[in-house]
N, C-alpha and C positions, 0 to 999 in steps of 0.2 A: 647157641645162645650166649650173649655176652654177659659176663659176671663182673662185679666189682668186689673190692676187698670186703670181707665179712665185717659186720658191725654197721655198715652203711646201707640204708634202704632195706633193712630186714624187717620181718613181721614182729620181731620181739617187742619193739617199742610200742607199736599199736596195741598188741594183745595185752601187754602188762599194764598199760594205762587204763584199758577197759576193765581188767580184773580189779584194779585198785578201787575204782569208783563203785563198781557193783558190790564188791565185798564190803566196802565201807558203809554203803547205804544199808545193806541187809544187816550187818553186824551192829551198827548204831541203833537201828530199829529194834533189834532183838534185845540188846542190853538196856535200852531205854524202856522197853515194854515191861521187862521183868524186874529191873533194878532201879529204874528212873524215879528219883525223888526231887531233884533240884532242877528248876527251870533254867535253861541255858540262855535264852534270849526271848524277849517279849514278842517279837515278830512271828516266832514259831513256838507257840506254847507247848506243843508236844515234844519239842527237842529238849533233851535233858543233859545235864553235865555228865551223869553216869553213862548215858548212851554215847556221848561224845568221846569220853576217855576210853570206854570199853571198845568202841569201834576203832579208835586209833591203835590201841595195842594189838587187837586181833588182826587188823589190816596189815600192820607191820609184819606180823608173824606169817600170815598167809602169803603176802607179797614176796617175802624172802624165800619161802619154800617154792612158790610158783615160778619165780625167776630162775631158781636152780633147776627146776624141772624143764622149763622151756629151753634153757641154754644147752641141754643135753642133745636136742634134736636139731639137725641141720636145716630142717624145714623152716624153723623160726629164726635161725641164725643167718643162713645164706641169703644174700640179696638176689632178687629177680627184677630185672629192669623191664622185661616184657611179659605181661600176664597173658594167659591163654586158658580157655575153658577145658582144654585137653590136658589131663594129668600126665604129661609125658616128660616132666622135668626130673633130672637126676640131681638131687640136692646134695652136692658136695662142694666145698670151697675151703680156702685157706682161712682158718679161724683167726680172728683178732685175739690179742692177749687177754682181753677182758672176757672172752668166751672160752678160755682154756682154764681148767681147774688148777687152783693154786693151793699148796699145802700150808695151812696155818698151824703153828705150834700152840698147844694149850698149856699154859703154865700149871705146874703141879701145886694147885692151891690146897687140894685135899690129899691126904696120904694115900687113899685108895681110889685114885682117879681111874676111870675106865678107859679114857682116851687120852693120848698124848698129842694127837694132831687131828685135824679135820680138813678135808678137801672141799673147797668152796670156789665158786666162780666169782671173780671180781665184779662182774656186772650185777651180782646180787646186791652189792653196796650201792650201785647206781639206782637200782630198783627201790632200795630203802629211802633214798632221797626223794624219789618221785612219790613214794607211798606217804612219806611224812607231809609233803606238800598237799597231796590228795586228801589226807585225813584232817589236816589242820586248816588249810587255807581254802581249798576247793569248796567245802560245805558252805562257805559264806556266799557262794553263788546262789545256793538254795535259799539262804536268808534274804538275799536281795529280791529273788523272785517272789518269796512269801510276802515281803513288804509291798511289792508291786501289785500282787493280787489283793491284799488288804485295801490298798488305795482305791481299787476299782470294785471292791466288795464282791469278789468272785471266789468260789471255792477252788476252782482249778481252771486252767486254760482250755482243757479238752479232755476227752475220755478215750483217746486213741488206743491206749494200752490198758486193758482191764485191770482195775485196782491200782494202777500206777500213774494215771493221768496222761497228759499229752507229751509231745516231744520236748517242750521247754522244761517241764518238770523232771524229765529224765536225763536231759543233756546239759543242764545249767552247770553242774560241777564238772562234767566231762569236758566242756569247752574250756574251762579254766585250766584243768590239768593238761589238756591237749596243748594249750598255748605254752604252758610251762615246760612240757616235755620237748616241744619244738625248740624253745630257747635253750634249754639244758643241752639238748643234742647238738644244736648249732654252736654253742659256746665251747664245748669240750671235744666234740668229735668231727663235726662236719668240715671244719677248717682243714684238718688232715686229709679228709676225703677229697676235698676240692684240689689240694696240692697233688695228691696221687693221680686223680683224674686228669689234671692239666698236664702233668709230666708224661703220663701214659699217652695222651693224645698227641703231644708234641713229638715224642719219640716215634710212635707208630705212623703218624700221618705226615710229619714234616721232614723226617730223615729217611734217607734211602738205606738199604740193607748194609752197605759198607760202613756208613757212619753209625748205624745202630750197633754193629759189632765192635767198632772202636770205643763207643760209649760204654758198652758192656765190659770191655777189658779194663777201662779206666776205673769203673765202679768195683770190679773184682780186685784190682790192685789196691785200691783204697781200703777195702774191707780186710784184705790180707794184712795190710800195715796196721790196722786197728787191732 
């Protein structure tokens, strides 16, 4: 099975985006139900400011922890270009730097600090960016759908999912976050992936073995000089 460099085409991005929206929806409802006092927007009278802020903070926390957990497992990190119903894959790959733990020093703010450092995955910071968008901007997809329903005087589009409405009600925010994740990924990561894929294709398909060896020696010499 052919594999590409880790970070590209991995399940991490899909799973973390789904977690963000599900956690934000549930936590916003919880905080709004128990602590909600201030209406957030007229289109959705049940949406409250307390639920919005509480959902934001809780989603950031859970996303940070979930990203660190997912990054530990090669199953979510290693890309698979060809899917199969048979679980016969050996998920091992060369990890990208953002999926390798980095030791961050903790400043001694308090005299009796228990930790002087913490090991985190840099991709957890990327997950926080997605989480911030999913908690602040993506819910407005739900507000738009609410306004659309009010315009047609309907309570919900469908009852496909018991207690949760139809597909539109469940995927309005998910579509916004999915689009943002795609743009974020394409802006910061996929350009590198394309370069690696193009170079790999050029070397393996367009050069014979003799020229591949010459190219390898040139690269080794340049790395030694650096």
